C-alpha positions in Angstrom: 31.5 66.8 -43.6 31.1 66.4 -40.2 28.5 68.2 -38.2 29.7 71.1 -35.6 28.5 71.0 -32.3 25.5 73.2 -31.1 26.3 76.5 -29.4 23.9 77.0 -26.3 21.8 79.7 -28.3 21.0 76.8 -30.9 20.1 74.0 -28.1 17.9 75.9 -26.6 15.9 77.1 -29.1 15.5 73.6 -30.9 14.6 72.6 -26.5 11.7 75.7 -27.0 10.2 74.6 -30.1 9.4 71.2 -28.8 6.7 72.8 -26.7 8.1 70.3 -24.0 10.8 73.0 -21.9 9.6 76.1 -21.7 12.6 77.6 -20.2 16.3 76.2 -20.8 17.4 79.0 -17.9 17.3 79.1 -14.3 17.7 82.3 -12.9 19.7 83.5 -15.8 22.0 80.6 -16.2 21.3 77.8 -18.6 19.6 74.2 -17.5 21.0 72.5 -20.1 25.0 71.6 -21.1 25.8 71.3 -24.9 28.4 68.5 -25.1 27.0 65.3 -24.5 29.3 63.1 -21.9 30.4 60.8 -24.1 30.2 57.5 -22.1 32.4 54.2 -22.6 30.1 51.3 -23.5 31.7 49.0 -20.6 30.5 51.7 -18.2 27.1 52.4 -19.3 26.9 48.8 -18.8 28.7 48.3 -15.5 25.7 51.3 -14.6 22.8 49.6 -15.5 23.7 46.3 -14.1 24.0 48.0 -11.1 21.0 49.9 -11.2 19.0 46.2 -12.1 20.6 44.6 -8.7 19.4 47.4 -6.6 15.8 46.9 -8.1 15.6 43.7 -7.4 17.2 43.9 -3.9 14.2 46.5 -3.3 12.0 43.6 -4.1 13.5 41.2 -1.6 13.1 44.1 0.9 8.9 44.6 -0.1 8.9 40.7 -0.1 10.2 40.9 3.3 8.3 43.9 4.4 4.8 41.8 3.1 6.2 38.6 5.5 6.7 41.3 8.4 3.9 44.0 9.1 4.9 44.8 12.2 8.2 46.6 10.5 5.3 49.2 9.0 5.1 50.8 12.9 8.1 50.0 14.5 10.7 50.3 12.0 9.0 52.6 9.3 6.6 54.0 11.3 4.5 55.1 8.6 1.1 56.8 9.2 -2.5 54.9 9.1 -3.0 56.2 5.4 0.4 55.3 3.8 -0.2 51.9 5.9 -3.4 52.0 3.9 -1.4 52.3 0.5 0.2 49.6 0.9 -1.3 46.8 2.6 -3.8 47.7 -0.6 -1.2 47.3 -2.8 1.7 44.6 -1.6 3.6 43.3 -3.3 3.4 45.9 -6.3 5.6 48.6 -5.7 7.2 48.8 -9.2 6.5 49.9 -12.6 9.5 52.3 -13.6 11.9 54.1 -11.2 15.5 56.1 -11.7 18.4 54.9 -9.7 20.7 57.6 -8.9 24.6 56.2 -9.5 27.8 57.7 -8.5 31.3 56.5 -9.8 32.9 56.5 -6.5 36.6 57.9 -6.4 38.0 54.4 -5.2 36.5 53.0 -9.0 32.6 51.9 -7.1 29.5 52.1 -8.3 27.6 54.1 -5.3 23.4 54.5 -5.7 22.3 56.7 -3.3 18.4 55.9 -4.0 16.3 54.3 -6.2 13.2 56.9 -6.7 10.2 54.6 -7.4 7.6 56.7 -6.9 7.5 59.9 -8.9 10.7 59.6 -11.1 11.8 62.7 -13.4 14.2 63.8 -16.0 12.5 61.6 -18.9 11.6 64.7 -21.1 15.9 65.6 -21.0 16.5 62.3 -21.4 15.0 62.0 -24.5 14.8 65.3 -25.9 19.0 65.9 -25.4 20.8 63.1 -26.5 19.2 64.0 -30.9 20.2 67.3 -30.9 24.2 66.7 -30.1 24.5 63.2 -31.6 25.1 64.5 -35.2 28.6 66.2 -34.1 29.4 63.3 -32.7 29.2 59.9 -35.5 29.8 56.9 -34.4 28.2 56.9 -30.7 25.2 55.1 -29.6 21.6 57.3 -28.0 20.8 54.9 -24.9 17.5 56.6 -24.6 15.9 55.5 -28.3 13.3 53.0 -26.5 12.5 54.7 -23.1 9.3 56.1 -24.3 8.4 52.3 -26.3 9.6 50.5 -23.0 7.6 52.8 -20.8 4.3 52.2 -23.0 5.0 48.3 -23.1 5.0 48.4 -19.0 1.6 50.3 -18.8 0.0 47.8 -21.4 1.3 44.8 -19.8 0.0 45.8 -16.6 -3.2 46.9 -17.1 -3.6 43.2 -19.1 -2.4 41.5 -16.3 -4.5 43.1 -13.7 -7.4 44.9 -15.4 -11.0 42.7 -15.4 -11.8 42.5 -18.0 -8.9 43.6 -20.2 -9.8 46.4 -22.3 -9.0 46.7 -26.0 -8.1 50.0 -25.8 -6.9 52.0 -23.1 -8.3 55.1 -21.3 -4.9 56.6 -19.2 -5.1 59.7 -16.3 -2.5 61.4 -16.1 -2.8 62.7 -12.5 -0.3 65.4 -11.5 0.1 68.6 -9.2 -2.3 71.0 -11.3 -1.0 74.0 -9.3 2.7 73.3 -9.8 4.1 74.1 -13.4 7.8 72.4 -12.6 6.7 69.0 -14.1 4.2 70.0 -16.8 6.8 69.0 -19.7 7.1 65.9 -18.5 3.2 65.3 -18.2 3.3 66.5 -22.0 5.8 64.1 -23.1 3.3 61.0 -21.0 0.7 61.8 -23.0 2.8 62.0 -26.2 3.9 58.6 -25.9 0.5 57.2 -24.6 -1.6 58.7 -27.8 0.8 57.9 -30.2 -0.5 53.8 -29.4 -3.8 54.8 -29.6 -4.4 55.8 -25.9 -7.1 58.2 -24.7 -5.4 60.3 -22.3 -6.8 62.7 -19.6 -4.4 64.7 -17.4 -6.1 65.8 -13.4 -5.0 66.0 -10.4 -6.3 63.6 -7.6 -9.2 65.9 -6.6 -10.6 65.7 -9.8 -11.3 61.6 -8.9 -15.3 60.4 -8.9 -16.1 56.7 -8.8 -18.2 55.9 -12.0 -21.3 53.3 -12.4 -19.4 50.8 -13.9 -16.6 50.3 -11.1 -14.3 52.4 -12.8 -12.4 55.6 -11.9 -13.8 58.7 -13.8 -11.2 61.7 -14.2 -13.1 64.9 -14.7 -16.4 62.6 -15.4 -14.1 60.3 -18.3 -13.7 56.7 -17.7 -10.0 55.8 -16.9 -8.4 52.2 -17.5 -4.7 53.0 -16.0 -3.8 55.9 -13.3 -0.3 57.2 -13.9 0.3 58.9 -11.1 3.0 61.8 -10.7 1.6 62.6 -7.4 4.2 61.7 -4.9 2.6 59.0 -2.2 3.5 60.7 1.1 0.9 64.0 -0.4 -2.1 61.2 -1.0 -1.2 60.6 2.7 -1.3 62.6 6.0 1.8 65.5 5.2 3.6 66.2 8.5 6.6 68.2 9.4 10.6 66.6 9.8 11.9 69.0 11.9 9.9 69.9 15.6 10.2 74.0 15.1 8.9 73.9 11.7 5.0 74.7 10.6 2.6 72.3 10.1 0.8 71.6 6.5 -1.7 73.7 5.9 -3.1 70.6 4.1 -2.0 67.8 6.4 -5.0 65.6 6.2 -4.7 62.3 3.7 -7.1 62.2 0.5 -9.3 59.4 1.7 -11.5 60.7 -0.9 -9.8 60.4 -3.8 -7.4 57.3 -2.1 -10.4 55.3 -1.7 -12.0 55.5 -5.1 -8.7 54.4 -6.5 -8.3 51.4 -3.8 -12.0 50.5 -4.4 -11.4 50.1 -8.4 -8.0 48.9 -8.2 -9.2 46.2 -5.3 -12.2 44.8 -8.8 -9.9 45.1 -11.3 -11.4 48.5 -12.7 -8.1 50.1 -11.9 -4.4 49.8 -12.3 -2.2 52.3 -10.7 1.3 53.4 -12.2 3.6 53.5 -10.1 1.9 51.6 -7.5 0.9 53.1 -4.3 3.4 50.4 -2.9 5.9 53.1 -3.7 4.6 54.4 -0.3 7.4 52.0 1.4 10.2 51.8 -0.9 10.4 55.8 -1.4 10.9 55.9 2.1 14.5 56.8 2.9 14.3 53.9 5.8 13.9 52.0 3.2 18.1 51.8 3.1 18.2 51.5 6.8 16.7 48.2 6.5 19.3 47.3 4.1 21.9 47.6 6.3 20.3 47.1 10.0 18.4 43.8 8.8 20.8 42.2 6.4 19.8 38.9 7.0 16.1 39.3 6.0 18.5 39.3 2.0 19.5 36.8 -0.4 23.6 35.9 -0.7 23.2 37.6 -3.9 21.1 41.1 -2.3 23.3 41.3 0.3 26.1 41.8 -2.1 24.8 44.3 -3.4 24.0 46.7 -0.4 27.1 45.7 0.1 28.6 47.2 -3.2 26.1 49.7 -3.8 24.4 50.7 -1.1 25.9 53.6 1.0 26.5 52.3 4.5 22.6 53.8 6.1 21.5 53.7 9.6 18.0 55.7 10.9 19.6 58.7 12.5 17.9 58.0 16.1 20.1 54.8 16.4 23.2 57.1 16.5 24.3 59.3 19.5 24.0 63.0 18.6 27.6 63.7 20.0 28.9 61.0 17.1 26.7 62.6 14.5 27.9 66.2 15.7 31.5 65.4 16.0 31.6 63.4 12.6 29.6 65.4 10.5 31.7 65.7 7.6 30.9 61.8 7.6 27.5 61.7 7.0 24.4 62.9 4.4 21.5 63.6 6.8 18.0 62.5 4.6 14.2 62.7 5.5 12.1 59.5 5.2 10.4 61.2 1.8 13.0 64.4 0.9 13.7 64.9 -2.2 17.4 66.0 -3.7 18.1 69.2 -2.2 15.3 69.2 -0.3 15.8 67.9 3.4 19.1 66.1 2.6 21.8 67.3 4.5 25.4 66.9 3.0 27.7 66.8 6.1 31.0 68.7 4.3 28.6 71.0 2.5 26.9 72.1 5.8 27.9 74.6 8.7 28.6 73.3 11.8 25.8 75.2 13.5 23.3 74.6 10.8 24.2 70.4 11.1 24.1 71.3 15.0 20.7 72.9 14.8 19.4 70.3 12.1 20.4 67.1 14.6 18.3 69.1 17.3 15.2 70.1 15.7 15.1 66.9 13.7 11.8 64.6 14.1 12.6 61.6 16.0 11.6 58.9 13.6 12.0 60.3 9.9 15.5 60.2 9.2 18.1 58.3 8.2 21.9 59.1 8.3 24.2 57.8 5.3 27.4 57.4 5.3 29.2 60.5 2.2 31.3 58.8 -0.4 33.5 61.0 -2.0 32.3 60.6 -6.4 34.7 61.2 -8.4 35.0 64.6 -10.5 35.4 66.2 -13.9 38.7 68.1 -14.8 36.6 71.0 -13.6 35.5 69.4 -10.0 31.8 68.4 -10.8 30.4 64.9 -10.1 28.3 63.3 -12.9 25.0 62.0 -11.4 23.9 58.8 -13.6 20.1 58.8 -13.3 19.5 55.4 -14.6 16.0 54.2 -15.5 14.7 50.8 -14.4 11.5 49.7 -16.2 9.7 46.4 -15.5 13.0 45.7 -13.2 15.4 46.0 -16.9 17.6 49.5 -17.4 15.5 51.3 -20.1 17.7 54.6 -20.0 20.2 57.6 -18.8 19.5 61.1 -17.4 22.9 62.6 -16.4 23.2 65.5 -14.3 26.8 67.7 -13.6 27.5 69.8 -11.1 30.1 70.8 -8.4 28.8 69.4 -5.0 25.9 68.0 -4.3 22.8 67.1 -6.4 20.2 70.4 -6.4 18.1 71.9 -9.1 20.9 74.4 -10.2 22.4 71.0 -11.7 23.1 71.0 -15.4 21.4 68.4 -17.3 23.8 66.9 -19.8 23.1 64.7 -23.2 25.4 61.5 -22.7 26.3 59.3 -25.6 27.7 55.8 -25.5 31.0 55.3 -27.4 32.0 51.9 -28.9 
């Protein structure tokens, strides 16, 4: 006798009971989908391969930028604080990332970005599938090893970079404590790490101090590893991306906490995951670098860029008249903007609003990416496959479904792999 599918109310009740999801509703509407996306094994393999290839291309980009430091100024326009983070960490940038992959209407796989800074969605990825899978016998949950792979990566980095390597790790999880949105993710990380027998401390960068032994302390407790769920662009100078925008109240870099952490890292007393080198790879102008500096990449990476990265250029390299005229052909992204925030999809943006964005966008902070038409479901929704990449290898999937561009209204959806 087969298990009946869960209703949304039952799914929501199970999720709340985990203690990791506090509200399965957003403004009265469901945040999740109870019916899973059934993904053929061949499609999963193609998604994983595309994400791994893109991560490999990013690593070539990192090495190219390390060899030509002038690009930090003349191409990326990094601030002094951002350059400090990069220079103190290079070439380390990767621990875990999430590539957002779409199947296009012409059958290609497009990776619109690689979130290599503070990837999210792990809570939904590991909770949803086991709840719905009993009603779908014969399927495989692609996320069963996500936590184990994450911990193994942290352990491996600590063993290689800490001097001396401790027998038992003490991990500090840094996050914006004034923002509750990702508290469930912080709790999940804590569960994973404590299951390994590691000591875990929670706090923000403002709670860091140097210890007498050279180790970083969080609320006075020594930490060997800092899991950084605090964006790199928040550690550095915070500058508006619109010329008519009010300056940030906290626009100065976190010089004190940053110096404490970087000093400990340089002495082998601390490991940061993700490394501060992600300040470069998280910058959307990396996507333009891949196309504008094609000669910096190997033949394999060039093929990956052509196959999976939508054509992207620095916004200031295109005539504003062309961008205004061809609005529906472009997507504008600020250098550190997130989904639904500082991202404008031309065909979904009214012409007047689009023109205003072109006029007020701060030069040197934006890219223009060629719009691609994603494959749609029968209900007119697009599917965003978030492929987690850990230590360069695909490790799981976080799938969201929504009409139009992905933002906070997207439904987190279970995904099960079929033979």
